[in-house]
C-alpha positions in Angstrom: 230.7 106.7 207.5 233.9 108.6 207.9 234.1 112.3 207.2 235.1 112.8 203.6 238.8 113.8 203.2 237.8 116.5 200.8 235.4 118.0 203.3 237.6 118.2 206.3 241.0 116.6 206.1 242.4 117.6 202.7 244.4 120.7 202.9 243.5 121.3 206.5 245.7 123.9 208.3 248.0 122.8 211.0 245.8 124.2 213.8 243.0 121.8 212.8 245.4 118.8 213.0 246.4 120.1 216.4 242.8 120.2 217.6 242.1 116.8 216.1 245.2 115.4 218.0 244.0 117.1 221.2 240.7 115.3 220.6 242.6 112.0 220.6 244.1 112.9 224.0 240.5 113.6 225.1 239.6 110.1 224.0 242.3 108.5 226.2 241.3 110.8 229.1 237.6 109.8 228.7 238.6 106.1 229.1 240.4 106.9 232.3 237.6 108.9 234.0 234.6 107.9 231.9 233.1 105.4 234.4 234.6 101.9 234.3 238.0 102.7 235.7 236.7 104.9 238.4 233.9 102.5 239.3 236.5 99.8 239.8 238.6 102.1 241.9 235.6 103.1 244.1 234.6 99.5 244.7 238.3 98.5 245.3 238.6 101.2 247.9 235.5 100.0 249.8 232.8 102.2 248.3 229.3 101.2 247.5 226.1 102.4 245.7 226.0 105.7 247.6 229.6 106.4 246.8 229.0 105.7 243.1 226.1 108.1 243.2 228.2 110.7 245.0 231.0 110.3 242.4 228.5 111.0 239.6 227.0 113.9 241.5 230.4 115.5 242.2 231.5 114.9 238.6 228.5 116.7 237.2 228.2 119.1 240.1 231.7 120.4 239.5 230.2 121.8 236.3 228.4 124.4 238.5 231.6 126.3 238.7 231.0 127.5 235.2 229.4 130.5 236.9 233.0 131.8 237.2 233.6 131.5 233.5 232.5 135.1 232.5 234.8 136.6 235.1 237.7 134.4 234.0 237.0 135.2 230.4 237.4 138.9 231.2 240.5 138.2 233.2 242.2 136.2 230.4 240.8 138.1 227.5 241.1 135.0 225.3 238.9 132.0 224.9 242.0 130.1 223.7 244.1 130.8 226.8 241.2 129.9 229.2 240.4 126.6 227.4 244.1 125.7 227.3 244.7 126.3 231.0 241.5 124.7 232.4 241.6 121.6 230.2 245.2 121.0 231.2 244.3 121.4 234.9 241.4 119.0 234.5 243.7 116.3 233.1 246.3 117.0 235.8 243.9 116.9 238.7 244.4 113.1 239.1 248.1 113.2 239.7 247.9 113.5 243.5 245.8 110.3 243.6 248.5 108.6 241.4 251.1 109.5 244.0 249.0 108.1 246.9 248.3 104.8 245.1 252.0 104.4 244.3 252.9 105.0 248.0 250.4 102.3 249.0 251.9 99.9 246.5 255.3 100.4 248.0 254.0 99.6 251.5 253.4 103.1 252.6 251.2 104.4 255.4 248.2 102.1 255.9 246.0 105.1 256.7 246.3 106.2 253.1 244.1 103.2 252.1 241.2 104.9 253.7 242.0 108.2 252.1 241.8 106.8 248.5 238.0 107.0 248.3 237.9 110.6 249.5 240.7 111.6 247.1 238.9 110.0 244.2 235.8 112.1 244.9 237.8 115.3 245.3 239.8 114.7 242.2 236.6 114.0 240.2 235.1 117.3 241.4 238.1 119.4 240.6 238.6 117.8 237.2 234.9 118.3 236.3 235.1 121.9 237.5 238.1 122.8 235.3 236.7 120.8 232.4 233.3 122.6 232.7 234.9 126.0 232.5 237.1 124.9 229.6 234.1 123.5 227.7 232.2 126.8 227.8 235.3 128.7 226.6 235.9 126.0 224.0 232.5 126.6 222.4 233.3 130.3 222.0 236.8 129.4 220.7 235.4 127.0 218.2 232.9 129.6 216.9 235.8 132.0 216.3 237.7 129.4 214.3 235.1 127.5 212.3 232.1 129.0 210.3 228.7 127.7 211.3 228.1 126.0 207.9 231.2 123.7 208.4 231.1 123.3 212.2 229.2 120.0 212.2 231.8 118.4 210.0 234.7 119.8 212.0 233.3 118.7 215.3 232.5 115.3 213.8 236.1 114.9 212.6 237.4 115.8 216.0 235.0 113.4 217.7 236.3 110.7 215.3 239.8 111.2 216.5 238.6 111.0 220.1 236.7 107.7 219.4 239.7 106.2 217.6 242.1 107.0 220.5 239.6 105.6 223.0 239.3 102.5 220.8 243.1 101.9 221.2 243.2 102.8 224.9 240.3 100.7 226.1 241.8 97.2 225.6 245.2 98.4 226.7 243.9 99.9 230.0 241.6 96.9 230.5 244.6 94.5 230.0 246.6 96.6 232.5 244.0 96.5 235.2 243.3 92.8 234.8 247.0 92.0 235.0 247.5 94.1 238.1 244.4 92.5 239.7 245.8 89.0 238.9 249.0 90.0 240.7 247.0 91.4 243.7 248.5 94.8 242.8 245.4 96.8 242.1 246.8 100.0 243.5 249.7 100.1 241.0 247.4 99.2 238.2 245.1 102.1 238.9 248.1 104.4 239.4 249.7 103.5 236.1 246.4 104.0 234.3 245.6 107.4 235.8 249.2 108.5 235.3 248.3 108.7 231.6 246.2 111.7 232.4 249.3 113.6 233.3 250.8 112.8 229.8 247.5 114.0 228.2 247.8 117.2 230.2 251.3 118.0 228.9 250.7 117.1 225.3 247.4 118.9 225.3 249.0 122.1 226.5 251.5 121.9 223.7 249.0 121.1 221.0 246.6 123.9 221.9 249.5 126.3 221.8 249.7 125.6 218.1 246.1 126.9 217.5 245.3 130.6 216.8 242.8 132.5 219.0 240.5 133.4 216.1 240.3 133.5 212.3 238.8 136.2 210.1 235.1 135.7 209.6 234.0 135.1 206.0 230.6 135.8 204.6 228.3 132.7 204.3 225.3 131.9 202.1 221.9 132.0 203.7 221.2 128.3 203.0 222.8 126.7 206.1 221.3 129.4 208.3 217.8 128.8 207.0 218.2 125.0 207.5 219.4 125.5 211.0 216.5 127.8 211.8 214.1 125.1 210.6 215.8 122.5 212.9 215.9 124.7 216.0 214.2 124.5 219.3 212.9 127.3 221.6 214.6 128.2 224.8 211.6 126.8 226.9 211.5 123.5 225.1 215.3 123.2 225.4 215.1 123.8 229.2 212.5 121.1 229.5 214.5 118.6 227.4 217.6 119.3 229.4 216.0 118.5 232.8 214.1 115.4 231.6 217.0 113.9 229.7 219.7 114.6 232.3 217.6 113.3 235.2 216.6 110.2 233.1 220.2 109.4 232.1 221.7 109.9 235.6 219.0 107.8 237.1 220.8 104.7 235.9 224.1 105.6 234.2 226.2 105.8 237.4 225.1 102.3 238.3 225.4 100.5 235.0 229.1 99.5 235.4 228.4 98.2 238.9 225.5 96.2 237.6 227.7 94.5 235.0 230.4 93.9 237.5 228.2 92.6 240.3 225.1 91.0 238.8 226.6 89.8 235.5 230.0 88.9 236.9 232.0 90.7 234.2 235.6 91.9 234.8 236.9 95.4 234.3 238.9 94.1 231.3 235.8 92.6 229.7 233.9 95.8 230.1 236.6 97.9 228.7 237.0 95.5 225.7 233.2 95.7 225.1 233.5 99.5 225.0 235.7 99.1 222.0 232.5 98.5 220.1 231.2 101.8 221.4 234.2 103.5 219.9 234.2 101.8 216.5 230.6 102.6 215.6 231.0 106.4 216.3 234.1 106.4 214.1 232.0 105.1 211.3 228.9 107.3 211.8 230.1 110.6 213.2 230.7 112.0 209.6 227.2 111.1 208.7 225.8 112.9 211.7 227.9 115.9 211.1 226.6 116.3 207.5 223.0 115.7 208.7 223.2 118.3 211.4 224.7 120.8 209.0 221.9 120.0 206.6 218.7 119.8 208.7 219.6 121.2 212.1 219.6 119.5 215.4 216.0 119.0 216.6 215.1 115.8 214.7 218.5 114.1 215.1 218.7 114.9 218.8 215.1 114.0 219.5 215.3 110.7 217.6 218.5 109.7 219.3 217.2 110.6 222.8 214.0 108.6 222.2 215.9 105.5 221.1 218.2 105.6 224.1 215.3 104.4 226.2 216.2 100.8 225.4 219.6 101.0 227.0 218.7 100.5 230.7 216.2 97.8 229.7 219.0 95.8 228.1 220.8 95.6 231.5 217.6 94.3 233.1 217.2 91.6 230.5 220.9 90.4 230.8 221.9 87.5 233.0 225.2 85.9 234.0 224.5 83.1 231.5 223.0 85.3 228.7 224.3 88.8 228.8 224.0 89.3 225.0 221.3 92.1 225.5 224.2 94.1 227.0 226.0 94.0 223.7 223.1 95.9 222.1 223.8 98.9 224.4 227.3 99.2 222.8 225.9 98.7 219.3 223.6 101.6 219.9 226.6 103.9 220.4 225.8 105.5 217.0 223.0 107.3 218.9 225.6 108.8 221.2 227.5 110.0 218.1 224.4 111.8 216.9 223.9 113.4 220.3 227.5 114.5 220.6 227.6 116.2 217.2 224.2 117.9 217.6 224.8 119.2 221.1 228.4 120.4 220.5 227.4 122.2 217.3 224.4 123.8 219.1 226.6 125.1 221.9 229.1 126.6 219.5 226.2 128.2 217.6 224.6 129.8 220.6 228.0 130.9 221.9 228.5 133.3 218.9 225.2 135.1 219.5 225.1 138.5 221.2 224.1 137.1 224.6 225.4 133.6 223.9 228.0 133.6 226.7 225.3 133.9 229.4 223.1 131.4 227.7 225.7 128.7 227.4 226.6 129.2 231.1 223.0 128.9 232.1 222.5 125.8 230.1 225.7 124.3 231.7 224.4 125.1 235.1 221.0 123.6 234.4 222.7 120.4 233.1 225.0 120.2 236.1 222.1 120.6 238.7 220.0 118.0 237.0 222.9 115.5 236.5 224.4 116.0 240.0 221.3 115.9 242.3 219.8 112.8 240.6 222.5 110.2 241.1 223.1 111.4 244.7 219.4 110.9 245.6 219.1 107.6 243.6 222.4 106.3 245.2 221.0 107.0 248.7 217.7 105.3 247.9 219.4 102.2 246.4 221.7 101.9 249.4 218.9 102.4 251.8 216.5 99.9 250.4 218.8 97.3 248.9 217.8 94.7 251.5 214.1 95.0 250.7 212.1 92.4 248.7 211.8 94.9 245.8 214.6 95.1 243.2 215.1 98.8 243.7 217.9 99.1 241.2 215.9 97.3 238.6 213.0 99.8 239.2 215.4 102.7 238.8 216.5 101.4 235.4 212.9 101.2 234.3 212.2 104.8 235.4 215.3 105.8 233.5 214.1 104.2 230.3 210.7 106.0 230.5 212.4 109.3 231.1 214.8 109.0 228.2 211.9 108.2 225.9 210.0 111.3 227.2 212.9 113.6 226.5 212.9 112.5 222.9 209.2 113.1 222.6 209.7 116.7 224.0 212.0 117.5 221.0 210.1 115.6 218.3 206.8 117.3 218.9 206.8 120.4 216.7 206.2 123.8 218.1 203.7 126.4 216.8 205.7 129.3 215.3 203.0 131.8 215.9 203.0 131.3 219.6 206.7 132.1 219.9 206.3 135.1 217.6 203.9 136.7 220.1 205.7 135.8 223.3 209.4 135.8 222.6 212.1 136.2 219.9 212.5 133.5 217.3 213.8 130.2 218.4 217.6 129.6 218.5 219.3 126.4 217.5 220.6 125.1 220.8 220.8 122.0 222.9 222.2 120.6 226.1 225.1 118.3 226.7 223.5 114.8 227.3 226.3 113.5 229.3 
């Protein structure tokens, strides 16, 4: 259900509305670079399974540049300024590709056709690098603006704006790409779609300029802190979960759109329209997840959602050209992604405000990037290498992904023994990784 107006929206200061609106821009941007559009662009430019794996590897591998975050934070002296700059650059990184596509449409140099694939990969890497640095700075900025007891509700509300904007953008961009394909003008269709990223960059820069760097910290009751402690996970368990979940997800995620396009015969427009479902459901459930995380912590919600995500790759295997209704279930299960989003974002903001939180957030981001970048690159190579064999390699990859997703949930759901952690290391902290 939606976040209650009295809890978040009623009487909200202007800076909150600015961050909610920037979240909406993030929703439009996520549609542009979230998978379907770039998958279509890769396939149109002559790429295959390996290139799709490389795209995913570069997108997540760009996050490794968060190692520069601490130096940049010292250089800028403000989490707000660093977030504002890097998020703007991440959205603007696609504009050179827009220019190349428009030149191709106007009958430009034929050699540019071969440069499109490489430019897509470079743009994805740069965009991910800037976004990764901005995300780390954002968690610190968020911690300086919103108290921990209300952070889940705030992040849920911002995510609702993101989902609603994506809900509007998905069918419009899908219609645009289908229309350009029907006119045999795919280059201009992709250019027009990605040009929206430049608009998001300009508007986002202006909106974040309306937000203060920090607000005075008010005293909070012990209740929320106690509930978060009970729902926390240790650093060791968190690291294990991060590796298992990221490897499992990126075993199959980069190839799901290609599976639907190639094996099920769906169009880009159909896929984008189906993703509308994946935006409506989070809008309705993000508020519930926000209150749940604020109340019981993150371990149980994150573990249960990760475990249930195991059915997603299996639904692709069960779908056929004549009966692809199991694929619809993957979009109906988007309420699990809503829970993962709220839990992990709140966790990052929580750990960021601790004495050594800056280094911890950076280390978690690096661990996530390594797991999520190496996996699709290796899997993409293997799928391309053994595609002609009698074994359905991609189908086997999806089964392995399902098993790994389930194991990641089990890692979190199995309770830890407090006395063991008391002897060997400080009390557990309420943290989690970005599931991607």
